[in-house]
C-alpha positions as CSV (number, residue, x, y, z in Angstrom):
1,M,91.3,102.8,98.1
2,P,89.0,103.8,101.1
3,Q,86.1,106.1,100.2
4,V,84.6,108.9,102.2
5,A,81.1,107.6,102.6
6,S,78.0,108.3,104.7
7,N,76.7,105.8,107.2
8,P,72.9,105.4,107.6
9,V,73.1,104.9,111.4
10,A,72.2,108.1,113.2
11,W,74.9,109.8,115.3
12,G,72.9,109.3,118.5
13,D,72.7,105.6,117.9
14,R,76.4,105.2,117.7
15,H,77.2,106.6,121.1
16,L,76.4,106.3,124.8
17,P,74.0,105.5,126.3
18,Y,74.3,101.9,125.0
19,S,70.8,101.1,126.4
20,A,69.4,102.8,123.2
21,I,71.1,100.1,121.0
22,Q,69.3,96.8,120.7
23,L,72.2,94.4,120.2
24,D,73.7,91.5,122.0
25,K,76.9,93.6,122.7
26,P,75.6,97.1,122.5
27,W,78.9,98.5,123.8
28,Q,80.5,97.5,120.5
29,G,78.1,99.7,118.6
30,P,76.0,99.0,115.5
31,D,78.5,99.5,112.7
32,E,79.5,96.3,110.9
33,V,83.1,97.4,110.6
34,K,84.4,98.2,114.1
35,P,87.1,100.7,114.9
36,W,89.5,97.9,115.9
37,D,89.1,96.2,112.5
38,R,91.1,99.0,110.9
39,P,94.9,99.2,111.1
40,V,95.4,102.8,112.3
41,T,93.6,105.7,114.0
42,I,94.4,109.3,113.1
43,V,94.0,111.7,116.0
44,A,94.0,115.5,116.3
45,A,93.1,118.0,119.0
46,H,90.8,120.8,118.0
47,L,89.8,124.2,119.3
48,N,87.6,126.7,117.4
49,T,88.9,126.0,113.9
50,S,85.9,124.4,112.2
51,E,86.8,126.4,109.0
52,L,89.4,123.8,108.5
53,I,87.5,120.7,109.3
54,D,85.9,119.7,106.0
55,T,89.2,119.8,104.2
56,F,91.1,118.3,107.1
57,I,88.8,115.3,107.6
58,T,88.4,114.6,103.8
59,S,92.1,114.8,103.1
60,W,93.0,112.3,105.8
61,L,90.1,109.9,105.1
62,L,91.3,109.6,101.6
63,Q,94.6,108.1,102.7
64,S,95.6,104.8,100.9
65,I,95.1,102.9,104.2
66,D,91.8,102.5,105.9
67,C,91.7,104.5,109.1
68,N,89.6,105.8,111.9
69,L,89.7,109.6,112.6
70,V,89.3,110.8,116.2
71,I,89.0,114.5,117.0
72,V,89.4,115.5,120.6
73,D,88.0,119.0,121.1
74,T,89.4,121.0,124.0
75,G,86.6,123.5,124.5
76,S,85.2,124.9,121.3
77,S,82.0,127.0,121.0
78,E,78.8,125.3,119.9
79,R,79.1,126.8,116.4
80,H,82.4,125.0,115.9
81,M,81.2,121.8,117.6
82,A,78.2,121.7,115.2
83,V,80.5,121.1,112.3
84,L,82.3,118.3,114.0
85,R,79.1,116.6,115.1
86,E,77.7,116.7,111.6
87,W,80.8,114.9,110.3
88,E,80.4,112.4,113.1
89,R,76.8,111.9,112.3
90,R,77.3,111.1,108.6
91,E,80.7,109.4,108.6
92,S,81.2,106.1,110.6
93,R,84.9,106.4,110.7
94,V,84.9,109.9,112.5
95,E,84.6,110.0,116.2
96,V,84.4,113.3,118.2
97,H,85.0,113.8,121.9
98,Q,84.8,117.1,123.8
99,L,86.6,118.1,126.9
100,H,85.4,120.9,129.2
101,F,87.8,122.6,131.6
102,K,86.9,125.1,134.3
103,A,90.7,125.8,134.7
104,V,94.0,124.3,133.9
105,K,97.5,125.1,135.3
106,H,99.2,125.5,131.9
107,P,98.0,126.3,128.4
108,S,99.5,123.0,127.1
109,D,97.4,120.9,129.5
110,P,94.3,120.6,127.3
111,V,96.2,119.2,124.4
112,A,98.3,116.9,126.6
113,I,95.0,115.6,128.2
114,A,93.5,115.2,124.7
115,M,96.5,113.1,123.6
116,D,96.2,110.9,126.7
117,L,92.6,110.4,126.0
118,A,93.5,109.5,122.4
119,F,95.9,106.9,123.6
120,S,93.2,105.3,125.7
121,L,90.6,105.4,123.0
122,C,92.8,103.9,120.3
123,T,92.0,100.3,119.6
124,T,94.1,99.9,116.4
125,P,97.7,98.6,116.2
126,Y,98.9,102.1,115.2
127,M,98.0,105.7,116.1
128,F,98.9,108.6,113.9
129,A,98.9,112.0,115.7
130,T,98.5,115.2,113.7
131,H,97.1,118.8,114.0
132,V,94.0,120.2,112.4
133,D,96.1,122.7,110.6
134,C,98.2,120.0,109.0
135,F,97.2,118.3,105.7
136,P,98.8,115.3,103.8
137,V,100.7,115.9,100.6
138,R,101.0,112.2,99.9
139,Q,98.0,109.9,99.7
140,D,100.2,107.1,101.1
141,L,101.6,109.2,103.9
142,V,100.3,107.2,106.8
143,E,101.0,103.9,105.1
144,S,104.6,105.0,104.4
145,F,105.2,105.9,108.0
146,I,103.9,102.4,109.1
147,E,106.2,100.7,106.6
148,A,109.2,102.8,107.7
149,A,108.5,102.0,111.4
150,K,108.3,98.3,110.6
151,A,111.5,98.4,108.7
152,S,113.5,100.3,111.4
153,G,111.9,98.5,114.3
154,D,111.3,101.9,116.0
155,P,108.1,102.2,118.0
156,V,107.7,105.9,117.1
157,A,108.2,107.6,113.7
158,G,107.4,111.2,113.1
159,Y,108.4,114.8,112.7
160,Q,111.0,116.2,115.0
161,I,109.8,118.8,117.5
162,T,110.8,122.4,116.7
163,P,113.7,123.9,118.7
164,R,113.0,124.8,122.4
165,A,115.3,127.4,124.0
166,G,117.5,125.9,126.8
167,I,116.4,122.3,126.2
168,D,118.1,119.8,124.0
169,T,115.2,118.4,121.9
170,E,117.3,116.8,119.2
171,G,115.6,113.5,118.2
172,W,112.4,114.4,120.0
173,V,109.1,114.1,118.1
174,G,106.0,116.3,118.3
175,H,102.5,115.4,117.3
176,T,102.4,117.2,114.0
177,A,102.7,114.0,112.0
178,T,103.9,111.1,114.2
179,L,103.1,107.4,114.2
180,F,103.0,105.3,117.4
181,D,103.1,101.5,117.6
182,M,100.5,101.1,120.3
183,T,101.6,97.7,121.5
184,R,105.0,99.2,122.2
185,A,103.5,102.4,123.6
186,D,101.6,100.3,126.1
187,E,104.6,98.2,127.0
188,L,106.6,101.4,127.7
189,N,103.7,103.1,129.5
190,L,104.0,106.2,127.3
191,A,101.9,109.2,128.2
192,W,101.4,112.9,127.8
193,S,100.3,114.2,131.2
194,Q,101.9,117.5,132.2
195,R,101.3,116.6,135.9
196,K,103.3,113.4,135.5
197,L,106.0,115.2,133.6
198,C,106.5,117.8,136.4
199,Q,106.6,115.1,139.0
200,L,109.3,113.3,136.9
201,T,111.4,116.4,136.1
202,G,110.7,118.9,138.8
203,M,109.4,121.4,136.3
204,D,106.9,124.0,137.6
205,H,103.5,123.0,136.2
206,F,102.4,126.6,136.1
207,G,105.2,127.3,133.6
208,N,108.3,129.4,133.4
209,N,106.9,132.6,131.8
210,R,103.8,134.7,131.6
211,C,102.6,132.7,128.5
212,G,103.2,129.4,130.2
213,G,106.5,128.4,128.6
214,Y,107.8,125.0,129.7
215,P,106.5,122.3,130.2
216,D,105.2,121.5,126.8
217,T,102.8,118.9,125.4
218,E,105.4,116.5,123.9
219,F,108.0,116.6,126.7
220,L,106.8,113.7,128.9
221,I,106.6,111.1,126.1
222,N,110.1,112.0,124.8
223,K,111.6,112.0,128.3
224,Q,110.1,108.5,128.8
225,L,111.7,107.3,125.6
226,D,115.1,108.9,126.5
227,L,115.1,107.2,129.9
228,V,114.9,103.8,128.3
229,G,117.2,104.6,125.5
230,I,114.7,104.2,122.7
231,P,115.3,106.4,119.6
232,R,112.6,107.8,117.4
233,L,112.6,107.5,113.6
234,I,112.7,111.1,112.4
235,M,110.6,111.6,109.2
236,G,110.9,115.4,108.9
237,T,111.7,118.6,110.6
238,E,110.0,122.0,111.2
239,E,110.9,125.5,112.2
240,N,109.0,127.7,114.7
241,Y,106.4,130.1,113.2
242,V,107.2,128.8,109.7
243,T,104.7,126.9,107.5
244,T,106.1,123.4,106.7
245,D,105.5,122.6,103.0
246,D,107.4,119.4,102.0
247,A,106.9,116.1,100.3
248,N,104.8,114.8,103.2
249,I,102.7,117.5,104.7
250,V,101.6,121.1,104.6
251,H,101.4,122.3,108.2
252,V,100.5,125.9,108.8
253,R,102.3,126.0,112.1
254,S,100.5,127.7,115.1
255,Y,97.4,128.6,113.0
256,A,95.1,127.4,115.8
257,S,97.1,128.5,118.8
258,S,97.8,131.9,117.4
259,K,94.1,132.6,117.4
260,L,94.4,132.7,121.2
261,Y,97.9,133.9,121.8
262,S,99.4,135.8,118.8
263,P,97.2,137.9,116.6
264,D,100.2,139.1,114.6
265,H,101.3,135.6,113.7
266,H,97.7,134.6,113.0
267,S,97.5,137.2,110.3
268,K,100.5,135.7,108.5
269,A,99.3,132.1,109.2
270,T,95.9,133.0,107.7
271,V,97.5,133.9,104.4
272,D,99.4,130.6,104.4
273,M,96.3,128.7,105.3
274,E,94.3,130.1,102.4
275,K,97.0,128.8,100.1
276,A,97.2,125.4,101.9
277,L,93.4,124.9,101.7
278,V,93.3,125.6,97.9
279,E,96.2,123.2,97.3
280,T,94.7,120.5,99.6
281,K,91.3,120.7,97.9
282,E,93.0,120.2,94.5
283,R,94.7,117.1,95.9
284,I,91.4,115.8,97.3
285,E,89.8,116.1,93.8
286,L,92.8,114.3,92.3
287,W,92.7,111.5,94.9
288,K,89.0,111.0,94.5
289,S,89.4,110.6,90.7
290,M,92.1,107.9,91.1
């Protein structure tokens, strides 16, 4: 079982500029085990929720399959970034990237851009997308998704997107807990860009209501799969504004986004999150002991 372990190489030595690294191939970094030597990369977007990061990272790194964990920050304050950078400094499997925006057309743009970056960064056969407010209940969760995708032959296996008013999203996946076969994703040219989605569908990039509304982060990748008739293997379902607590995951839905957009929901989500953190920390201790 993979262990959460420190790496003696300093954070600054593992990142650009490569000129600071005295190796024959400095662009490949100094770590003996490279990111592409692992079978899967777990990816999540992040914004100002560092209070979750210790539990989030530890729980996912204790999965039964060896993995990289990439966090793409979409504009957090330095206080929150410091927590991410400390994890990156001491754990070789954790990689952090930060996006800075002066402005975006739609509130879903930063996460869609983060997911496109994650697709480009991924050097492993599989990528598993999740949220920082989502924690595994099973230690073999990612491994089980890979096996299910292999058995079915589907390039995408994950949780179905929650219902969206006026749009048929049956069979569509979100990025709560979704596995992508990256060879197939490349063959299909899958992407997340809101700009590209709006060019394809004629949707207004500025959205259809005062809070943004449609388009949404997951729309393009599902539209692309629909256009070529490729189904997704549905591994679970969720409801809007309801915490998912099933045999695979605990997902305190909208915990992060409600910090920005919905104080009332965030109050409820905070109560659910306190419970989720306690239970996940108990699982962590159990998994460490096994």
